VOPAGU-2260 file (C-alpha; in pm, 1 decimal, decimal comma):
REM VOPAGU-2260
SITE   aa  ch    i         X         Y         Z
SITE  MET   A    0   -2685,0     -27,7     565,7
SITE  ARG   A    1   -2628,8    -298,2     825,1
SITE  ILE   A    2   -2328,7    -529,5     789,0
SITE  ASN   A    3   -2337,6    -877,7     940,6
SITE  PRO   A    4   -2037,6    -869,8    1179,6
SITE  LYS   A    5   -1977,9   -1245,6    1161,3
SITE  THR   A    6   -1959,5   -1232,9     782,5
SITE  LEU   A    7   -1732,3    -930,4     796,7
SITE  GLU   A    8   -1496,5   -1098,4    1043,2
SITE  GLU   A    9   -1475,6   -1406,6     820,2
SITE  VAL   A   10   -1405,9   -1201,0     508,7
SITE  ALA   A   11   -1152,8    -979,4     686,0
SITE  PHE   A   12    -960,9   -1283,2     810,4
SITE  LYS   A   13    -955,4   -1436,9     461,8
SITE  LEU   A   14    -832,3   -1108,3     315,0
SITE  LEU   A   15    -549,5   -1083,7     567,4
SITE  GLU   A   16    -452,0   -1441,9     495,0
SITE  LYS   A   17    -459,1   -1375,0     120,3
SITE  ALA   A   18    -266,0   -1048,5     149,8
SITE  ALA   A   19       1,3   -1194,2     376,7
SITE  THR   A   20      72,8   -1504,2     168,6
SITE  SER   A   21      22,3   -1397,1    -194,2
SITE  LEU   A   22      48,0   -1096,4    -422,4
SITE  PRO   A   23    -207,6    -950,0    -664,7
SITE  ASP   A   24    -166,4   -1053,2   -1027,7
SITE  ASP   A   25     -81,2    -697,6   -1136,4
SITE  VAL   A   26     218,3    -691,8    -901,8
SITE  LYS   A   27     346,8   -1032,5   -1010,3
SITE  LYS   A   28     310,4    -932,2   -1373,7
SITE  ALA   A   29     509,5    -612,4   -1314,7
SITE  LEU   A   30     787,6    -802,2   -1135,2
SITE  LYS   A   31     810,2   -1060,8   -1414,9
SITE  SER   A   32     825,5    -783,9   -1675,8
SITE  ALA   A   33    1101,9    -613,8   -1477,1
SITE  TYR   A   34    1299,7    -938,6   -1468,0
SITE  GLU   A   35    1271,8    -980,0   -1844,6
SITE  ARG   A   36    1366,3    -616,2   -1904,4
SITE  GLU   A   37    1677,3    -610,1   -1682,7
SITE  ASP   A   38    2018,8    -680,1   -1835,0
SITE  SER   A   39    2223,0    -642,9   -1514,5
SITE  PRO   A   40    2307,8    -989,0   -1372,5
SITE  THR   A   41    2276,5    -858,2   -1015,7
SITE  ALA   A   42    1938,5    -697,2   -1081,7
SITE  LYS   A   43    1809,0   -1013,1   -1249,7
SITE  THR   A   44    1929,0   -1224,3    -956,0
SITE  GLU   A   45    1748,9   -1001,7    -705,6
SITE  LEU   A   46    1425,1   -1007,8    -905,4
SITE  LYS   A   47    1453,7   -1386,0    -950,3
SITE  ASN   A   48    1491,3   -1420,8    -572,8
SITE  ILE   A   49    1176,1   -1211,5    -523,5
SITE  LEU   A   50     978,3   -1416,6    -775,8
SITE  ASP   A   51    1097,3   -1744,6    -619,2
SITE  ASN   A   52    1001,0   -1612,1    -277,0
SITE  ILE   A   53     649,3   -1529,2    -398,0
SITE  GLU   A   54     609,9   -1874,0    -553,5
SITE  SER   A   55     720,1   -2047,6    -231,2
SITE  ALA   A   56     497,1   -1832,7      -9,3
SITE  GLU   A   57     190,0   -1899,0    -222,5
SITE  LYS   A   58     262,8   -2272,3    -245,1
SITE  LEU   A   59     324,6   -2313,9     128,7
SITE  LYS   A   60      65,1   -2052,3     233,1
SITE  LYS   A   61     326,6   -1877,2     444,6
SITE  PRO   A   62     388,9   -1501,6     481,0
SITE  LEU   A   63     578,9   -1338,3     194,3
SITE  CYS   A   64     800,1   -1150,0     439,1
SITE  GLN   A   65     897,6   -1187,6     803,5
SITE  ASP   A   66     773,7    -832,0     855,3
SITE  THR   A   67     399,9    -889,7     830,4
SITE  GLY   A   68     345,6    -518,1     874,0
SITE  MET   A   69      80,2    -297,4    1022,5
SITE  ILE   A   70    -278,1    -361,9     918,8
SITE  SER   A   71    -522,9    -119,7     760,7
SITE  PHE   A   72    -881,2    -181,7     656,0
SITE  TYR   A   73   -1079,4      32,6     413,7
SITE  VAL   A   74   -1457,3      -4,4     414,8
SITE  ARG   A   75   -1638,4     134,9     110,6
SITE  SER   A   76   -2017,5     141,3     148,3
SITE  ARG   A   77   -2323,8     349,7     213,7
SITE  GLU   A   78   -2376,6     477,4     567,9
SITE  ILE   A   79   -2321,1     195,3     818,4
SITE  GLU   A   80   -2572,2     146,1    1099,1
SITE  ASN   A   81   -2372,1     -89,2    1323,5
SITE  PHE   A   82   -2038,9      93,8    1323,1
SITE  VAL   A   83   -1926,3     -42,2    1662,5
SITE  GLU   A   84   -1998,5    -404,4    1565,8
SITE  VAL   A   85   -1813,8    -362,6    1237,6
SITE  ARG   A   86   -1508,4    -220,3    1411,1
SITE  LYS   A   87   -1505,6    -508,7    1661,2
SITE  ALA   A   88   -1533,6    -763,0    1378,3
SITE  LEU   A   89   -1225,3    -618,0    1206,5
SITE  ILE   A   90   -1030,1    -616,4    1532,4
SITE  ASP   A   91   -1130,9    -977,2    1605,9
SITE  ALA   A   92   -1021,0   -1078,5    1255,5
SITE  THR   A   93    -682,5    -915,4    1319,2
SITE  VAL   A   94    -634,3   -1106,6    1644,0
SITE  LYS   A   95    -732,8   -1434,6    1478,0
SITE  ALA   A   96    -502,0   -1370,5    1180,8
SITE  THR   A   97    -210,5   -1291,9    1413,0
SITE  GLU   A   98    -257,1   -1621,3    1594,0
SITE  THR   A   99    -334,3   -1855,6    1306,1
SITE  ILE   A  100    -159,2   -1739,8     985,6
SITE  PRO   A  101      52,7   -1639,7    1184,3
SITE  LEU   A  102     141,4   -1270,8    1163,0
SITE  ARG   A  103     432,0   -1123,5    1356,4
SITE  PRO   A  104     306,7    -902,3    1640,0
SITE  ASN   A  105     421,8    -554,3    1538,8
SITE  ALA   A  106     205,3    -310,1    1737,7
SITE  VAL   A  107     406,1    -142,3    2013,2
SITE  HIS   A  108     353,0     159,1    2239,7
SITE  PRO   A  109     544,8     452,7    2085,6
SITE  ILE   A  110     722,4     539,4    2413,1
SITE  THR   A  111     751,1     221,0    2618,6
SITE  ARG   A  112     783,1      -0,4    2305,6
SITE  LYS   A  113     574,7    -263,5    2483,5
SITE  ASN   A  114     424,3    -503,0    2229,2
SITE  THR   A  115      51,6    -577,0    2254,1
SITE  GLY   A  116     116,2    -924,5    2115,2
SITE  ASN   A  117    -182,0    -932,1    1876,8
SITE  ASN   A  118    -138,3    -641,3    1629,7
SITE  VAL   A  119    -418,2    -450,1    1803,1
SITE  GLY   A  120    -359,5    -123,8    1985,9
SITE  GLU   A  121    -458,5     240,8    2003,2
SITE  HIS   A  122    -596,7     325,3    1655,1
SITE  ILE   A  123    -452,7      -3,9    1526,2
SITE  PRO   A  124    -560,1    -171,2    1306,1
SITE  HIS   A  125    -631,8     143,7    1113,0
SITE  ILE   A  126    -992,1     147,3     990,0
SITE  GLU   A  127   -1105,8     400,6     733,5
SITE  TRP   A  128   -1460,0     451,2     607,0
SITE  ILE   A  129   -1513,0     558,6     248,2
SITE  TYR   A  130   -1876,5     641,2     184,0
SITE  THR   A  131   -2026,3     558,6    -156,9
SITE  ASP   A  132   -2371,3     506,1    -306,8
SITE  GLN   A  133   -2306,8     142,9    -399,0
SITE  ASP   A  134   -2546,3    -128,4    -275,3
SITE  HIS   A  135   -2271,3    -355,2    -142,6
SITE  VAL   A  136   -1969,2    -334,1      85,6
SITE  GLU   A  137   -1616,5    -338,3     -48,8
SITE  LEU   A  138   -1356,5    -433,9     211,8
SITE  ILE   A  139    -987,9    -378,0     143,2
SITE  ALA   A  140    -711,1    -515,4     364,7
SITE  SER   A  141    -364,4    -363,0     338,4
SITE  ILE   A  142     -47,5    -487,7     510,4
SITE  LYS   A  143     252,5    -252,9     512,7
SITE  GLY   A  144     599,0    -316,8     653,3
SITE  GLY   A  145     819,8     -86,7     855,5
SITE  GLY   A  146    1108,3     -50,2     608,9
SITE  SER   A  147     908,5     131,3     345,0
SITE  GLU   A  148     709,0     321,5     607,8
SITE  ASN   A  149    1030,8     468,9     748,2
SITE  MET   A  150    1114,7     628,7     413,6
SITE  SER   A  151     791,6     833,8     394,7
SITE  ALA   A  152     853,2    1202,0     332,6
SITE  LEU   A  153     669,2    1532,1     316,7
SITE  ALA   A  154     760,4    1866,0     164,7
SITE  MET   A  155     582,7    2196,9     156,4
SITE  ILE   A  156     696,0    2305,6    -187,6
SITE  THR   A  157     709,7    2676,4    -263,2
SITE  PRO   A  158     421,9    2716,1    -510,8
SITE  GLY   A  159     645,5    2917,7    -742,4
SITE  LEU   A  160     864,5    2609,8    -797,5
SITE  GLY   A  161     565,9    2439,2    -958,3
SITE  VAL   A  162     578,8    2094,2   -1110,5
SITE  LYS   A  163     959,3    2107,3   -1143,4
SITE  GLY   A  164     987,8    2142,5    -767,2
SITE  VAL   A  165     740,9    1858,8    -715,8
SITE  LYS   A  166     930,9    1622,9    -945,8
SITE  LYS   A  167    1267,5    1710,9    -793,3
SITE  PHE   A  168    1147,5    1640,9    -439,2
SITE  ILE   A  169     994,8    1305,7    -532,1
SITE  VAL   A  170    1294,6    1181,9    -731,3
SITE  ASP   A  171    1540,0    1305,5    -466,0
SITE  THR   A  172    1334,6    1124,2    -199,7
SITE  VAL   A  173    1358,4     796,5    -393,7
SITE  VAL   A  174    1734,5     832,3    -442,2
SITE  LYS   A  175    1789,2     920,8     -75,9
SITE  ALA   A  176    1584,1     618,7      33,9
SITE  GLY   A  177    1810,2     389,7    -167,4
SITE  ALA   A  178    1776,9      25,5     -66,4
SITE  GLN   A  179    1589,0      88,6     256,9
SITE  PRO   A  180    1229,7      54,0     125,4
SITE  CYS   A  181    1325,4    -274,1     -53,1
SITE  PRO   A  182    1294,3    -166,0    -415,5
SITE  PRO   A  183    1151,2    -206,2    -667,2
SITE  THR   A  184     886,4      -2,5    -490,3
SITE  ILE   A  185     548,8     139,7    -570,9
SITE  VAL   A  186     557,8     513,6    -505,1
SITE  GLY   A  187     237,3     667,3    -373,5
SITE  VAL   A  188     211,1    1045,4    -393,8
SITE  GLY   A  189     -39,4    1276,8    -230,8
SITE  LEU   A  190     -37,1    1613,7    -403,5
SITE  GLY   A  191    -207,7    1922,2    -264,5
SITE  GLY   A  192    -467,9    1953,0       7,2
SITE  THR   A  193    -312,0    1997,2     349,7
SITE  VAL   A  194     -36,9    1804,8     530,4
SITE  GLU   A  195    -301,1    1568,8     669,8
SITE  ILE   A  196    -480,9    1523,9     339,2
SITE  SER   A  197    -165,6    1473,3     132,5
SITE  PHE   A  198     -48,4    1170,4     332,5
SITE  LYS   A  199    -396,9    1021,5     330,1
SITE  LEU   A  200    -409,8    1059,9     -48,8
SITE  ALA   A  201     -64,6     904,1     -89,4
SITE  LYS   A  202    -180,5     593,0      96,3
SITE  LEU   A  203    -506,0     573,7     -98,8
SITE  ALA   A  204    -306,2     597,5    -422,2
SITE  LEU   A  205    -126,0     277,0    -328,0
SITE  LEU   A  206    -457,1      88,6    -324,1
SITE  ARG   A  207    -499,0     137,3    -698,7
SITE  PRO   A  208    -388,2    -141,0    -936,5
SITE  LEU   A  209     -45,7    -105,3   -1095,2
SITE  GLY   A  210     -65,8      58,9   -1435,0
SITE  SER   A  211    -383,1     251,2   -1355,1
SITE  ARG   A  212    -368,7     621,9   -1418,4
SITE  ASN   A  213    -537,1     920,8   -1259,0
SITE  LYS   A  214    -839,0    1050,0   -1451,4
SITE  ASP   A  215    -691,8    1401,1   -1451,6
SITE  LYS   A  216    -475,9    1430,4   -1763,9
SITE  ASP   A  217    -215,9    1657,3   -1601,3
SITE  ILE   A  218    -179,2    1421,5   -1304,8
SITE  SER   A  219    -167,9    1116,4   -1532,1
SITE  ARG   A  220     109,2    1275,7   -1735,3
SITE  LEU   A  221     302,7    1347,5   -1415,2
SITE  GLU   A  222     266,6     982,5   -1306,9
SITE  ASP   A  223     425,0     868,8   -1633,3
SITE  GLU   A  224     702,9    1128,0   -1615,8
SITE  LEU   A  225     793,7    1033,8   -1259,9
SITE  PHE   A  226     786,8     662,7   -1340,3
SITE  ASN   A  227    1044,5     719,2   -1615,5
SITE  LEU   A  228    1258,8     958,5   -1410,9
SITE  ILE   A  229    1272,5     727,4   -1109,0
SITE  ASN   A  230    1371,3     428,5   -1321,6
SITE  GLN   A  231    1654,4     633,5   -1470,7
SITE  THR   A  232    1814,1     685,4   -1127,6
SITE  GLY   A  233    1985,4     346,2   -1132,8
SITE  VAL   A  234    1895,3     260,6    -772,8
SITE  GLY   A  235    1762,2     -70,3    -899,6
SITE  PRO   A  236    1630,1    -384,1    -726,2
SITE  MET   A  237    1733,5    -388,6    -359,9
SITE  GLY   A  238    1944,2     -78,0    -424,7
SITE  LEU   A  239    2209,1    -276,9    -613,1
SITE  GLY   A  240    2167,8    -105,3    -948,5
SITE  GLY   A  241    1950,9    -169,4   -1250,3
SITE  LYS   A  242    1669,0     -38,0   -1463,3
SITE  THR   A  243    1386,8    -109,1   -1218,5
SITE  THR   A  244    1375,8     118,4    -915,4
SITE  CYS   A  245     996,1     139,1    -904,4
SITE  LEU   A  246     711,3     -69,2   -1044,0
SITE  ASP   A  247     475,2     227,2   -1065,6
SITE  VAL   A  248     401,3     580,4    -949,0
SITE  LYS   A  249      45,3     658,9    -846,1
SITE  ILE   A  250     -79,3    1005,5    -754,0
SITE  GLU   A  251    -396,2    1129,4    -590,6
SITE  TYR   A  252    -452,8    1503,5    -559,2
SITE  ALA   A  253    -661,2    1765,5    -384,7
SITE  HIS   A  254    -696,2    2138,0    -437,8
SITE  CYS   A  255    -478,1    2332,9    -196,8
SITE  HIS   A  256    -442,2    2678,9     -45,9
SITE  THR   A  257    -308,8    2944,7    -279,8
SITE  ALA   A  258       3,2    2981,1     -60,4
SITE  THR   A  259      84,2    2609,0     -24,3
SITE  LEU   A  260     183,6    2301,3    -224,0
SITE  PRO   A  261     208,3    1992,8       0,5
SITE  VAL   A  262     367,0    1679,4    -145,8
SITE  ALA   A  263     364,8    1349,8      45,3
SITE  VAL   A  264     564,1    1047,5     -70,5
SITE  TYR   A  265     459,5     708,3      61,4
SITE  PHE   A  266     662,9     402,7     -37,1
SITE  GLN   A  267     532,8      50,3     -75,7
SITE  CYS   A  268     796,6    -221,7    -102,7
SITE  TRP   A  269     779,2    -485,0    -378,5
SITE  ALA   A  270     557,1    -693,3    -146,4
SITE  ASP   A  271     247,3    -490,2    -226,5
SITE  ARG   A  272      20,5    -682,3       9,8
SITE  ARG   A  273    -339,7    -587,4     -49,6
SITE  ALA   A  274    -658,5    -784,0     -96,9
SITE  SER   A  275   -1021,2    -685,5    -138,6
SITE  ALA   A  276   -1365,2    -842,7    -146,8
SITE  LYS   A  277   -1719,1    -745,8    -236,2
SITE  ILE   A  278   -1977,9    -833,7      29,3
SITE  SER   A  279   -2341,8    -841,6     -81,0
SITE  LEU   A  280   -2636,8    -761,6     141,7
SITE  ASP   A  281   -2733,7   -1131,1     149,8
SITE  GLY   A  282   -2398,8   -1213,0     314,8
SITE  SER   A  283   -2231,2   -1366,3       8,9
SITE  PHE   A  284   -1889,4   -1239,9     -91,7
SITE  GLU   A  285   -1630,6   -1264,9    -366,1
SITE  PHE   A  286   -1266,0   -1168,3    -387,7
SITE  ILE   A  287   -1188,6    -872,4    -613,9
SITE  VAL   A  288    -809,3    -868,2    -575,3
């Protein structure tokens, strides 16, 4: 499959603009439901502030948050012939978005802390290829801030501790994070595989719509159990107490070595900034989220 780089750059820019200045309907619905469900005046005030912020950002077409995050692209398609051109198109879209939306330049060298000024750097934006047999390209843009990123956690659970050990680690991680990932959060979990695979799965889990459940019945049940347990912790919106600590828990899993049980926890703040589009072979496209 050959992707027109000009079309891809245009779509990628539009997705970044959409992701930075608006939220998917599933996220807004979950936040509104949380507001209606809360009985704590402080929690309701915090959720009202979030909802007002979203409304203003979408009306003014301005970023939802001053931290416009690090950018990731996910390309779902058959084998791509012009890989280099596609990569350049996504990088060019990032530079354009930084300048014109605008996005805050966030990409810095890990040692010198020198800022590149355009959100492009070594391995940034992150571009991941997901190969499918579909006859179109699905492009997903994800923007993730530093506050929630900093609360990411990994544990190598002793297999003998089983699901109880998994649940304890995840809930303890949420409580320890407190207000820092700007709750109510979406909690992505990568279960099994290896250390590398578990974190990758946790991030991919966050791309799923809120309320969706894993096809595996045992994993789906665990998602529901964790959702209830986390919302019983009382951390609440912005860590100030309440019934809504998370908007959802989403898990992806892989089979793992008989002697291991990796668990990765990847937080997404309430500003779940993601957007996707379907690009047809004729160059036409439509937004999905």
